[in-house]
N, C-alpha and C positions, 0 to 999 in steps of 0.2 A: 433499055429497061427489060424488054422481053427476054433477051439473052441472059440477063442477070437473074431473072426469075427461073429460067430453065436450068441454069447452073445450080441454083439453090435447091430446086426439086431433085435434080440428079444427085447432088451431095447427100440429101436426106435419104434417098432411096439406097444409095451405097452404104450409108451408116446403118440403116435398118437391115440390109442384107448381111452386113458384117456381124451385127448382133445376133441374128438368127443362126448364122454359121457357128459363132462362138458358143451359143447356147447348146447347139446340137452336139458339138465335139467336147464340150467342157466335161472334165472327169466327174463321175458320180461321187458325192461325199457320203451319202447314206449307205450303210452296209445292208445287205438283205437280211430280213429278220431270221433269227436263229430259233430252232426248236429247243425245247427244254432238254437238259442233259439226260434226265432219267428216261425220257421217251426215246431218245436216240439210242441209248444203251440197250433198252429193252428191245428195240426193233432189230438191232444187230444180233442180239442173242437168239431171237426167234427166227431170224432170216427173212422176216416180212418188213421191208424197209418203208413201204408207203402206207401201211395200215396203222391207224390209231384206234384204240378202244377206249370207251368211256368207263370210268370207274363204277363199281357197283354201288348203288344208292338204295338203302333199305328205308323206304318211306314209312313203313309201319313203325320202325324203331324211332323215327323222327316224331311221329305223332303220339308215341307212348307217353304216359304220364311221367313227369320228372319228379324226383324227390324234392320236397319243400325244404327251404333252409331252416335250420334249427334256430329257436329263439335264444339269442346270446345277449347277455347284458354287457354292453361295451360302451365305455366312455373314454374318448380320446384325451380328455382334459383332466383325468384323474389318474394318479400314479398308484399302482398296485404291485406288490412284490410278485415275482414269478412263482407260479404254482410248482409244488414239488412233483417230481416224476413219480409215476405209480411204482409201488414196491416191486422189486424184481422177483421173478419166479424161481430163479436159481439160488437166491439167498436162503440160508438155513435159519429160519426163525427170527431173523432180525426185524425189528419194528421199522416203521417208516423213519426216514431221516428227518431230523428237526429242521423246521423252516426258520431261516434267519430273517428277522424283521428289522429293517433299518430303524434306527432311533428316530422318533419323531420329536420335533421341537420347533422352535421359531426358525424361520429361514435365515440363512446367513446374510449379513449386509452385503450390498453390492461392492465389488472391488473399487478401490480408490483410483482415481485417474492418475496417470503418470505425471511426474513433476515436469512442468513445462519449461525448465531452464536448460541451457546448454553450458557445459563445462568447457571454457575456452583457454584456460591457462592457470599457471601457478606463479605467484610472486614469492621468492624466498629471501630471507635475511639470515644467512648462515651464522653470523656472529651472535644473533639472538635466538636461533633455532625456531624461527617463526615461518610458517607457510600460510599464505593467503590465497584462497581460491578466487578465480575470476569467472563469474557466471554472466550469462546474458539471455535475454528473451527479446521479443519484438518491441518492448517498451524502453529497454535500456540495459546498462551494464551494472552488475552488483558484485560486491566483494565480501568475503567473510573468512574467519579462521575456524578451526575445529571447535565444535561446541557452540558456535554462534548461530543466531537466527537470521535468515535471509527472507526479505519481503514479509516478515511477520508470521509466516506459516510453515517455513521449511527450516530444518535444522541440519547443519553440516556435521556429520558423524566422524568422518575420516577423510584426510586429504592424502592421496598417494602421488606417485610420479606421473602416471598417465590416467588416473581415474579419481573420482571423488564419490563418497558414499553419503547419501542424504536420505532424510525421511521427513514425514510430517511431524509437527511439534509433539503430538501424542505418541510418537514412536511407530505408528503404522505406516505402511507403504514404503518400506525400505527399498532404496533403488541405488544402483551403482551406475554412474555415468562415465563414459570414456571421454578422453580428450578429443574434441572435435576440431579445434583449431580455426573455427570460423566465427 
């Protein structure tokens, strides 16, 4: 038992010594700190490589009274047209340029959402010159010819070879959908 304990202590001492040696000879990863590039360039020009001088600080200038901010009426949530530039001194007798004011009126309605259907194919009957568009969404598959209504709110305007043109029933939100094939 005693010899087993001695072997274990000897093994631990060897491992500790190995760790100390590895730590001592391990390469340094941190580079020495570098001085600022402008200080190094200035020292080369002066010829005094080791001397650094402190910048001049004018304490009285720091304590002097600063100009107060001017009172400006500013509202970030209100639109105002840009002010006209001051009249030019080189101009010969021309008056100030007229300021264009954008027309004010009711805000335009928000844009319509895109039509949520995918155009997945065309069924043609050449003998009758009929094209039927095949559309789908997450709920099912729908069919329609030019001029017909789909889902009660979209109208098929034109059926092409690789695209279809649709709009809302009132004619707004005109959209061209390309053949997606899925």
